[in-house]
C-alpha positions in Angstrom: -28.5 28.8 -4.5 -30.3 25.6 -3.3 -28.8 24.4 0.1 -27.5 27.9 1.0 -31.0 29.4 1.0 -32.5 26.5 3.1 -31.9 28.1 6.5 -33.2 31.4 5.4 -36.3 29.8 3.9 -37.1 28.1 7.2 -36.3 31.3 9.1 -38.7 33.2 6.8 -41.4 30.5 7.4 -41.0 30.8 11.1 -41.3 34.6 10.9 -44.4 34.3 8.8 -46.0 31.9 11.4 -45.0 34.2 14.3 -46.5 37.2 12.5 -49.7 35.7 11.3 -50.6 33.0 13.9 -52.5 35.5 16.1 -54.8 36.3 13.1 -55.7 32.7 12.7 -56.2 31.9 16.4 -59.2 29.6 16.9 -59.3 28.6 13.3 -58.1 25.2 12.0 -55.0 26.0 10.0 -52.8 23.4 8.3 -49.5 24.4 6.9 -48.0 22.4 4.0 -44.4 22.0 3.3 -41.7 19.8 1.8 -38.8 18.0 3.5 -37.0 21.3 4.2 -39.6 22.1 6.9 -40.0 18.6 8.4 -37.4 19.2 11.2 -38.3 19.2 14.9 -37.6 22.9 15.5 -40.0 23.9 12.7 -42.6 21.3 13.8 -42.4 22.6 17.4 -42.8 26.2 16.2 -46.0 25.2 14.3 -47.5 23.4 17.3 -46.6 26.3 19.7 -48.3 28.7 17.3 -51.5 26.5 17.3 -51.1 25.4 13.7 -51.3 21.9 12.3 -49.0 20.8 9.5 -48.5 18.3 6.7 -44.9 18.0 5.7 -43.4 15.5 3.3 -40.0 14.0 4.1 -37.2 12.2 2.5 -35.9 8.8 3.8 -32.3 10.1 3.7 -33.0 13.1 5.9 -35.1 11.1 8.5 -33.2 7.8 8.8 -34.2 7.3 12.4 -37.9 7.7 11.6 -37.6 5.2 8.7 -35.8 2.7 11.1 -38.8 3.0 13.4 -41.2 2.5 10.4 -39.3 -0.7 9.5 -39.6 -1.9 13.0 -43.3 -1.1 13.5 -44.1 -2.6 10.1 -42.2 -5.8 11.1 -44.2 -6.1 14.3 -47.5 -5.5 12.5 -48.3 -2.0 14.0 -48.7 -0.2 10.6 -52.4 -0.1 9.7 -53.8 -0.2 6.2 -56.9 1.1 4.6 -57.8 0.4 1.0 -60.5 2.1 -1.0 -61.5 1.2 -4.6 -63.6 3.3 -6.9 -64.3 3.6 -10.6 -63.5 6.9 -12.4 -64.9 6.7 -16.0 -63.2 3.6 -17.4 -60.4 3.5 -14.9 -60.4 1.6 -11.6 -58.6 3.5 -8.9 -57.3 1.9 -5.7 -56.2 4.2 -2.8 -54.1 2.3 -0.4 -53.3 4.2 2.9 -50.6 2.9 5.3 -50.3 4.8 8.6 -49.0 4.7 12.1 -49.4 7.1 15.0 -46.7 8.4 17.4 -43.4 7.5 15.9 -40.3 9.5 16.9 -39.3 12.2 14.6 -35.6 11.8 15.4 -33.2 9.5 17.2 -32.1 11.8 20.0 -34.1 13.1 23.0 -36.2 15.1 23.4 -38.1 14.1 20.3 -41.7 14.6 19.1 -44.0 11.8 18.2 -45.5 12.3 14.8 -48.0 10.5 12.7 -46.9 9.0 9.4 -49.1 8.2 6.4 -48.3 6.8 3.0 -50.7 6.9 0.1 -50.3 4.7 -3.0 -52.7 5.4 -5.8 -52.9 2.6 -8.4 -54.9 3.2 -11.6 -55.9 0.3 -13.8 -56.9 0.9 -17.4 -57.8 -1.8 -19.9 -54.2 -3.0 -20.6 -52.2 -0.7 -18.5 -51.7 0.4 -14.9 -49.5 2.8 -13.0 -48.8 3.7 -9.3 -48.0 6.9 -7.5 -46.6 6.9 -4.0 -46.8 9.9 -1.6 -45.2 9.9 1.9 -46.1 12.6 4.4 -46.3 13.2 8.1 -48.9 14.9 10.3 -48.9 16.5 13.6 -50.4 15.1 16.8 -53.9 14.5 15.2 -54.3 10.7 15.4 -54.9 8.9 12.1 -57.7 6.4 11.9 -59.5 4.4 9.2 -62.4 6.8 9.0 -63.7 7.1 5.5 -66.3 9.7 6.2 -66.2 12.1 3.2 -68.9 14.5 4.4 
């Protein structure tokens, strides 16, 4: 099953978008998906249909993008926002790293996407743990706004 069904899953997602995008026109719609959907053709289809997206990706399937991330990190272009809060007896630290407009692939034409990484660290009395989440966004620029209203 697995890899054989991947192209049909992407094709089914594109059909769904094509069929239902007109019903959502003018509304802010964000599609969520895993690494399977984070390819340029799918991203272009989302954007052409007027839909935003948040797709996760794997380093091994986006090597060019991670090469760019290494470079922009090295030159200091990756921005960081850290927010601390207490939840009951646990201190939580949300650390966001992000950069706007990095190439999705290494061949032209390529889309510029916005990358964000969230690391959540929780501290208990004698214990702590971290959880890391990578994802990419469409052409909506990322900024350090912390407005939660």
